[in-house]
C-alpha positions as CSV (number, residue, x, y, z in Angstrom):
1,M,-4.7,-35.3,41.6
2,T,-2.0,-35.6,38.9
3,S,1.5,-34.2,39.0
4,N,0.0,-31.3,36.9
5,A,-1.6,-30.1,40.1
6,H,1.9,-29.8,41.6
7,Y,3.4,-27.9,38.7
8,G,0.6,-26.8,36.4
9,S,0.4,-23.2,35.7
10,A,-2.3,-21.0,37.2
11,G,-3.8,-20.7,33.7
12,E,-3.9,-24.4,33.3
13,L,-5.6,-24.9,36.7
14,L,-8.1,-22.2,36.0
15,A,-9.0,-23.8,32.7
16,A,-9.4,-27.2,34.3
17,M,-11.8,-25.7,36.8
18,A,-13.7,-24.0,34.0
19,A,-13.9,-27.2,32.1
20,G,-15.2,-29.1,35.2
21,S,-12.3,-31.5,35.3
22,T,-11.3,-30.3,38.8
23,S,-12.7,-28.0,41.4
24,S,-11.5,-25.3,43.7
25,E,-12.0,-27.6,46.7
26,E,-9.8,-30.3,45.1
27,L,-7.1,-27.7,44.3
28,V,-7.1,-26.3,47.8
29,Q,-7.1,-29.8,49.3
30,H,-4.1,-30.6,47.1
31,A,-2.3,-27.4,48.0
32,L,-2.8,-28.1,51.7
33,A,-1.6,-31.7,51.4
34,R,1.5,-30.5,49.4
35,I,2.3,-28.0,52.1
36,A,2.0,-30.6,54.8
37,D,4.3,-32.9,52.8
38,I,7.0,-30.5,51.6
39,N,7.0,-27.6,54.0
40,P,8.8,-29.5,56.9
41,R,11.9,-29.7,54.7
42,C,11.9,-26.3,53.2
43,N,10.0,-24.1,55.7
44,A,8.4,-21.8,53.1
45,I,5.0,-21.4,54.6
46,V,4.6,-19.9,58.0
47,A,0.8,-19.8,58.4
48,V,-2.1,-21.7,57.0
49,D,-5.9,-21.4,57.5
50,A,-7.2,-24.7,56.1
51,P,-10.8,-24.4,57.4
52,A,-11.3,-20.9,55.9
53,A,-9.6,-21.9,52.6
54,L,-11.8,-24.9,52.2
55,A,-14.9,-23.0,53.0
56,Q,-14.0,-20.4,50.4
57,A,-13.3,-23.1,47.9
58,R,-16.6,-24.8,48.4
59,A,-18.3,-21.4,48.0
60,A,-16.4,-20.8,44.8
61,D,-17.5,-24.2,43.4
62,Q,-21.1,-23.6,44.4
63,A,-21.0,-20.2,42.7
64,R,-19.6,-21.7,39.5
65,R,-22.3,-24.4,39.6
66,A,-25.0,-21.8,40.0
67,G,-23.7,-19.9,37.0
68,A,-22.6,-16.9,38.9
69,A,-20.1,-14.5,37.2
70,C,-16.5,-15.7,37.9
71,G,-13.5,-13.5,38.2
72,P,-10.3,-14.3,36.3
73,L,-8.8,-16.1,39.3
74,H,-12.0,-17.8,40.6
75,G,-11.2,-20.6,43.0
76,L,-7.4,-20.5,42.6
77,P,-5.4,-21.2,45.8
78,M,-2.3,-19.0,46.5
79,T,-0.1,-17.8,49.3
80,V,1.1,-14.3,50.1
81,K,4.4,-13.0,51.3
82,D,4.2,-12.3,55.0
83,C,4.9,-8.6,54.8
84,F,1.5,-8.0,53.3
85,E,-1.5,-7.4,55.6
86,V,-4.2,-10.0,54.9
87,V,-7.4,-10.1,57.0
88,G,-7.6,-13.4,58.9
89,F,-3.8,-13.8,59.2
90,A,-1.2,-12.3,61.5
91,T,1.3,-10.2,59.6
92,V,4.6,-11.0,61.3
93,N,7.1,-9.7,58.8
94,G,9.8,-11.9,60.5
95,A,9.6,-9.8,63.7
96,A,8.8,-11.2,67.1
97,E,7.1,-7.9,68.1
98,C,4.6,-8.3,65.3
99,R,3.4,-11.8,66.2
100,D,0.1,-10.4,67.3
101,H,-0.3,-7.9,64.5
102,R,-3.8,-8.8,63.1
103,P,-4.7,-6.3,60.3
104,Q,-8.2,-4.9,59.9
105,Q,-7.9,-4.7,56.1
106,T,-6.1,-6.5,53.3
107,A,-3.4,-4.8,51.3
108,P,-4.9,-3.5,48.1
109,A,-2.5,-5.6,45.8
110,V,-3.7,-8.7,47.6
111,Q,-7.3,-7.6,47.8
112,R,-7.4,-7.3,44.0
113,L,-6.3,-10.9,43.6
114,V,-9.0,-11.9,46.2
115,T,-11.6,-9.9,44.4
116,A,-10.7,-11.6,41.2
117,G,-11.4,-15.0,42.9
118,A,-8.1,-16.1,44.4
119,I,-8.1,-17.9,47.7
120,V,-5.3,-17.0,50.1
121,I,-4.6,-20.2,52.0
122,G,-1.5,-19.1,53.8
123,K,1.5,-16.8,54.2
124,S,5.1,-17.3,53.1
125,N,8.3,-16.7,55.1
126,V,10.4,-13.5,55.0
127,P,13.6,-12.3,56.7
128,L,13.4,-9.9,59.6
129,Y,11.4,-6.9,58.3
130,A,11.8,-8.3,54.8
131,L,15.3,-6.7,54.7
132,D,17.7,-9.4,53.7
133,L,18.9,-11.3,50.6
134,Q,18.3,-14.6,52.5
135,T,15.1,-15.7,54.3
136,F,15.4,-16.5,58.0
137,N,14.2,-15.0,61.2
138,D,13.9,-15.8,64.9
139,V,10.2,-16.4,64.7
140,F,9.8,-18.9,62.0
141,G,13.4,-20.0,61.3
142,T,15.2,-20.6,58.0
143,T,13.7,-21.2,54.6
144,R,15.8,-23.6,52.5
145,N,16.3,-23.9,48.8
146,P,14.7,-27.1,47.4
147,W,17.6,-27.4,44.8
148,D,20.0,-27.7,47.7
149,L,18.8,-27.5,51.3
150,D,22.1,-26.1,52.4
151,R,21.6,-23.0,50.2
152,T,19.3,-20.0,50.5
153,P,16.4,-19.3,48.2
154,G,17.3,-15.6,48.4
155,G,15.3,-12.9,49.9
156,S,13.2,-11.3,50.8
157,S,10.5,-13.2,48.9
158,G,12.3,-16.5,49.6
159,G,9.3,-18.3,51.1
160,A,7.2,-17.3,48.2
161,A,9.8,-18.6,45.7
162,V,10.1,-21.9,47.4
163,A,6.3,-22.4,47.6
164,L,6.2,-22.0,43.8
165,A,9.3,-24.1,43.1
166,T,8.1,-27.0,45.1
167,G,4.5,-27.0,43.7
168,M,2.8,-25.9,46.9
169,V,0.8,-23.1,45.1
170,P,0.7,-21.8,41.5
171,L,0.8,-18.0,42.3
172,E,2.4,-15.7,44.8
173,V,2.8,-12.0,45.4
174,G,5.9,-10.3,46.8
175,T,7.7,-7.0,47.0
176,D,11.0,-5.7,45.6
177,L,13.5,-3.0,46.6
178,A,16.9,-4.5,45.9
179,G,15.8,-7.6,44.1
180,S,13.4,-9.3,46.5
181,L,11.2,-10.6,43.7
182,R,14.1,-11.2,41.3
183,I,16.9,-12.8,43.2
184,P,14.7,-15.5,44.8
185,A,13.2,-16.3,41.3
186,H,16.8,-16.6,40.0
187,F,17.9,-18.8,42.9
188,T,15.0,-21.2,42.7
189,G,14.2,-21.3,39.0
190,I,10.8,-19.6,38.8
191,C,9.5,-16.4,37.2
192,S,8.8,-13.0,38.7
193,L,7.8,-9.5,37.5
194,K,9.0,-6.3,39.2
195,P,6.5,-3.8,37.8
196,S,7.3,-0.2,37.0
197,F,7.2,2.0,40.0
198,G,3.7,2.9,40.9
199,V,1.9,0.4,38.7
200,V,0.8,-1.8,41.6
201,P,-0.2,-0.3,45.0
202,T,2.2,-1.1,47.9
203,A,0.0,0.0,50.8
204,G,-0.4,-2.6,53.4
205,A,3.1,-4.0,52.8
206,L,4.8,-3.5,56.2
207,G,8.2,-1.9,56.7
208,P,10.0,-2.2,60.1
209,V,7.2,-0.3,61.8
210,P,3.7,-1.8,61.7
211,G,1.1,0.8,60.5
212,D,3.7,2.8,58.6
213,R,1.7,4.3,55.7
214,R,4.4,6.4,54.0
215,R,4.4,6.1,50.2
216,P,7.5,4.3,49.1
217,D,10.2,5.8,46.9
218,L,11.6,2.7,45.3
219,V,9.6,-0.4,46.6
220,V,7.2,-2.1,44.3
221,A,4.8,-5.1,44.6
222,G,4.5,-7.8,41.9
223,P,3.6,-11.4,41.1
224,M,5.7,-14.6,41.2
225,A,4.8,-17.7,39.3
226,R,6.2,-20.7,37.5
227,R,5.1,-19.5,34.0
228,V,5.4,-16.1,32.3
229,A,1.8,-16.3,31.3
230,D,0.8,-16.3,34.9
231,L,2.7,-13.1,35.6
232,R,0.7,-11.4,32.9
233,L,-2.6,-12.9,34.3
234,A,-1.7,-11.5,37.8
235,L,-0.5,-8.2,36.5
236,D,-3.8,-7.6,34.7
237,V,-5.6,-8.0,38.1
238,M,-3.1,-6.1,40.3
239,A,-2.2,-3.1,38.2
240,G,-3.9,0.2,38.7
241,P,-4.0,3.2,41.0
242,G,-4.7,2.7,44.7
243,G,-5.9,4.8,47.5
244,R,-6.7,8.5,46.8
245,D,-5.3,8.2,43.2
246,A,-8.0,5.7,42.3
247,G,-10.6,8.5,42.4
248,G,-8.9,10.5,39.6
249,W,-7.1,8.4,37.1
250,R,-6.9,5.0,35.4
251,L,-4.0,2.9,34.2
252,S,-3.7,1.6,30.7
253,L,-0.4,-0.1,30.1
254,P,0.8,0.1,26.5
255,P,1.0,-3.1,24.4
256,A,4.3,-4.7,23.6
257,R,6.4,-2.5,21.2
258,A,6.6,-5.4,18.7
259,S,6.3,-9.2,18.5
260,A,9.2,-11.0,20.4
261,R,11.3,-11.8,17.3
262,H,11.1,-8.2,16.1
263,L,12.1,-6.5,19.4
264,R,15.4,-4.6,19.4
265,V,17.3,-6.5,22.2
266,A,20.4,-5.3,23.9
267,A,22.5,-7.4,26.2
268,W,24.8,-6.2,29.1
269,L,26.1,-9.5,30.5
270,D,29.3,-8.5,32.3
271,D,30.7,-5.6,34.3
272,S,33.9,-5.3,36.4
273,N,31.7,-4.0,39.3
274,C,29.8,-7.3,39.4
275,P,31.3,-10.0,37.1
276,P,29.1,-13.1,36.8
277,A,30.6,-16.4,37.8
278,P,31.7,-18.6,34.9
279,G,28.7,-20.9,35.4
280,I,26.3,-18.0,35.2
281,A,28.0,-16.5,32.2
282,A,27.9,-19.8,30.3
283,V,24.2,-20.2,30.8
284,L,23.5,-16.6,29.8
285,A,25.6,-17.1,26.7
286,R,23.6,-20.1,25.7
287,A,20.4,-18.1,26.2
288,M,21.6,-15.3,23.9
289,A,22.6,-17.9,21.3
290,A,19.1,-19.3,21.4
291,L,17.6,-15.9,20.9
292,R,19.9,-15.1,18.0
293,G,19.1,-18.6,16.6
294,A,15.4,-17.7,16.7
295,G,16.0,-14.6,14.6
296,V,16.2,-12.0,17.3
297,T,18.7,-9.2,16.9
298,V,20.8,-9.0,20.0
299,S,23.4,-6.2,20.3
300,E,25.9,-6.0,23.1
301,T,25.6,-2.5,24.6
302,R,24.3,-0.7,27.7
303,P,22.9,2.7,28.8
304,A,25.3,5.7,28.8
305,F,26.0,6.2,32.5
306,E,28.8,5.2,34.8
307,P,27.8,1.9,36.5
308,A,29.7,2.4,39.7
309,A,28.2,5.9,40.3
310,H,24.7,4.5,39.5
311,F,25.2,1.7,42.1
312,Q,26.2,4.3,44.7
313,A,23.2,6.4,43.9
314,F,21.0,3.3,44.4
315,F,22.3,2.8,47.9
316,Q,21.9,6.5,48.8
317,L,18.3,6.4,47.6
318,M,17.5,3.0,49.2
319,Y,19.0,3.7,52.6
320,G,17.2,7.1,52.5
321,E,13.9,5.3,52.0
322,M,14.6,2.8,54.7
323,S,15.7,5.5,57.2
324,A,12.4,6.6,58.6
325,G,11.3,3.1,59.3
326,F,14.2,2.3,61.6
327,P,13.5,2.3,65.4
328,E,15.0,5.4,67.1
329,P,17.8,3.5,68.9
330,V,18.9,2.0,65.5
331,Y,18.8,5.4,63.9
332,R,20.9,6.9,66.7
333,A,23.5,4.2,66.3
334,F,23.7,5.0,62.6
335,S,24.1,8.7,63.4
336,T,27.0,7.9,65.8
337,A,28.6,5.7,63.2
338,A,28.3,8.4,60.5
339,R,30.0,10.9,62.7
340,R,32.9,8.5,63.4
341,A,33.3,7.4,59.8
342,D,36.7,7.6,58.2
343,P,36.3,9.4,54.8
344,A,39.5,7.7,53.5
345,V,37.8,4.2,53.7
346,P,36.8,3.1,50.1
347,W,33.1,3.1,49.3
348,T,31.2,-0.2,49.8
349,P,27.4,-0.7,50.3
350,L,28.0,-1.2,54.1
351,V,30.5,1.6,54.5
352,S,28.1,4.0,53.0
353,M,25.1,3.0,55.1
354,P,25.4,5.2,58.2
355,A,25.9,8.4,56.2
356,A,23.1,7.5,53.8
357,V,20.6,6.5,56.5
358,T,21.2,9.8,58.3
359,Q,21.7,12.0,55.2
360,S,20.2,15.5,55.1
361,H,17.1,16.2,53.1
362,R,19.3,18.4,50.8
363,D,21.6,15.4,50.1
364,W,18.6,13.2,49.4
365,L,17.2,15.7,46.9
366,R,20.5,15.8,45.2
367,A,20.3,12.0,44.9
368,C,16.8,12.3,43.4
369,E,18.3,14.7,40.9
370,D,20.9,12.1,40.0
371,R,18.0,9.6,39.6
372,E,16.4,11.9,37.0
373,R,19.6,12.0,35.0
374,Y,19.7,8.2,35.0
375,R,16.0,8.1,33.9
376,T,17.0,10.4,31.0
377,A,19.8,8.1,30.0
378,W,17.4,5.2,30.0
379,D,14.9,7.1,27.9
380,E,17.7,7.8,25.3
381,F,18.8,4.2,25.4
382,F,15.2,2.9,24.8
383,Q,14.9,5.1,21.8
384,Q,17.3,2.7,20.0
385,H,16.4,-0.5,21.9
386,D,13.3,-2.1,23.3
387,I,14.8,-4.5,25.9
388,L,18.0,-4.8,28.0
389,I,19.0,-8.3,29.1
390,T,21.3,-8.6,32.1
391,P,22.2,-11.2,34.7
392,V,19.9,-11.2,37.8
393,A,22.9,-11.8,40.1
394,P,26.5,-12.7,39.7
395,V,26.1,-16.1,41.5
396,S,23.6,-18.9,41.8
397,A,22.0,-19.8,45.1
398,L,24.5,-19.2,47.9
399,P,25.1,-21.3,51.0
400,H,23.2,-20.1,54.1
401,D,25.2,-17.4,55.9
402,Q,23.4,-16.0,58.9
403,R,26.2,-13.8,60.2
404,P,25.6,-10.1,60.5
405,F,25.8,-8.3,57.1
406,E,29.2,-6.8,57.9
407,Q,30.7,-10.2,58.3
408,R,29.4,-11.7,55.1
409,S,31.2,-11.4,51.8
410,L,31.3,-12.8,48.2
411,R,34.1,-13.6,45.9
412,L,33.6,-12.0,42.5
413,G,36.2,-12.0,39.8
414,G,38.8,-13.4,42.1
415,R,38.3,-10.8,44.9
416,A,36.3,-10.5,48.1
417,V,33.5,-8.0,47.9
418,A,30.6,-6.9,50.1
419,Y,27.7,-9.3,50.3
420,M,25.3,-6.6,48.9
421,Q,27.4,-6.2,45.8
422,Q,25.2,-9.0,44.3
423,T,22.4,-6.4,44.0
424,F,24.3,-4.5,41.3
425,W,22.3,-5.9,38.4
426,C,18.9,-5.6,40.1
427,A,19.7,-2.0,41.0
428,L,19.6,-1.1,37.3
429,A,15.8,-1.4,37.1
430,T,15.1,-0.2,40.7
431,V,16.7,3.3,40.5
432,A,14.7,4.4,37.4
433,G,11.5,2.4,38.4
434,L,11.7,0.2,35.3
435,P,9.8,-3.1,34.8
436,A,11.9,-6.2,34.9
437,V,11.0,-9.9,34.3
438,V,13.1,-12.8,35.5
439,V,12.7,-16.1,33.7
440,P,14.8,-19.3,34.2
441,V,17.2,-20.1,31.3
442,G,19.0,-23.2,32.5
443,L,21.2,-24.8,35.2
444,D,24.8,-24.0,36.0
445,A,27.6,-26.6,36.4
446,E,26.5,-27.3,40.0
447,G,23.0,-28.0,38.8
448,L,21.5,-24.8,40.3
449,P,19.0,-22.6,38.5
450,V,20.0,-19.5,36.5
451,G,17.6,-16.8,35.5
452,V,17.9,-13.8,33.2
453,Q,16.7,-10.2,33.9
454,I,14.6,-8.6,31.1
455,I,14.4,-4.8,31.5
456,A,11.9,-2.7,29.5
457,P,11.1,1.0,29.3
458,F,8.9,2.5,32.0
459,L,5.4,1.2,31.9
460,H,6.3,-1.3,29.2
461,E,5.6,-4.5,31.2
462,H,4.1,-6.1,28.2
463,T,7.2,-5.6,26.2
464,A,9.3,-7.4,28.8
465,L,6.7,-10.1,29.1
466,E,6.6,-10.5,25.3
467,L,10.3,-11.3,25.2
468,A,10.2,-13.4,28.4
469,T,7.6,-15.7,26.8
470,L,9.9,-16.4,23.9
471,V,12.9,-16.9,26.2
472,E,10.8,-19.3,28.2
473,E,9.9,-21.2,25.1
474,L,13.5,-21.4,23.8
475,C,15.2,-22.2,27.1
476,G,12.7,-24.6,28.6
477,G,11.3,-22.4,31.4
478,F,10.5,-23.8,34.8
479,R,11.7,-27.2,35.8
480,P,11.0,-28.9,39.1
481,P,13.8,-29.3,41.6
482,P,15.1,-32.8,42.3
483,D,13.1,-34.9,44.8
């Protein structure tokens, strides 16, 4: 196979199969060989079923030769983040107690890809319970960033991002709460789509307790790829109601509000709560200059809410969602910590955690009311603008730091801040359930990838993808990491 099989887009590989210039079996064999070659260095893939994948590929090729109807992903190999239940694989979710969790059904988001013809050849690594901004666990070890093996690819979809960045597979699927699709894409130089809340079903994506079937309040599932066009391809397959909802309604996402060069673009590229590092700021400035040079009107403005209060609301909502999934001893420890907390200590994401995890239902409902006010502010903002561009994170890929969260920190704007402060920009789209695309726009002074976050109105995925396609064209898009 040529190097295009390493880094070709899903669309290109599907077209090659349709033209008869390659086969599903060849693509699966290539993916398996690539994993065998690259994975020992990066540790992205934690499970592979080669015999089953090859058997499915041969069946796909035979069906094509017989003239059978082919789905839009017919014969395409892919891997899946190891928080999703997939029949034929253990779903470990980074937890030793889940080593033997063998699901009886496949998560709907993944099943839709399989029904469309995709072949799941393996699972990609996650942190413990998929709850970290890095990707390491005691079961499978540490996933390393191919741009610098001493750095993290981010989390929690870190294994998925590395599998794409190194050309192991052309398509992945992950989840996102605090940036788990977006930060790994930014750290590794690939593309991802966080859909609007509710657009893609999240059933079968494990939390800390296997079998937990609660509907999430913030978490979404979405695709990751090397090219923006592949995000669109996967979204068209994955989107739609799931479970009981599927019996009563259908989803029809609106088209893009305008062609890319006619979209009303706003840019919010700096904030004292989370100032981007100079290297990030420089790359984003070049990307904005490229857009303006292409005739896009870009205004520097932001929604009318107080950023620090919004960030605090994000953590109250997020910790509230996580609370029921914590084992009882963990919850009791948080309850004890909340009772002993000193109210005079300034707010940080970690300081707020015990009280937010153990908050009353009344307090959670008040936080939900705050969320509705933020949604209204976004609605008003998007009456005048079609897109908001922001950083994904204030830094590029960070060195591995596997200490407990409370011992980690970052330096932003010349001061030490909590490690979770880097989620400030991702929280913007999470709280209101907005769609956000991440697309690479260049390298910083250290030679590390930098992405940009493109936020659109609720249910306007195609507006975000429309601009992302132009940004990809202007800024060069995906580039392979150095050998």
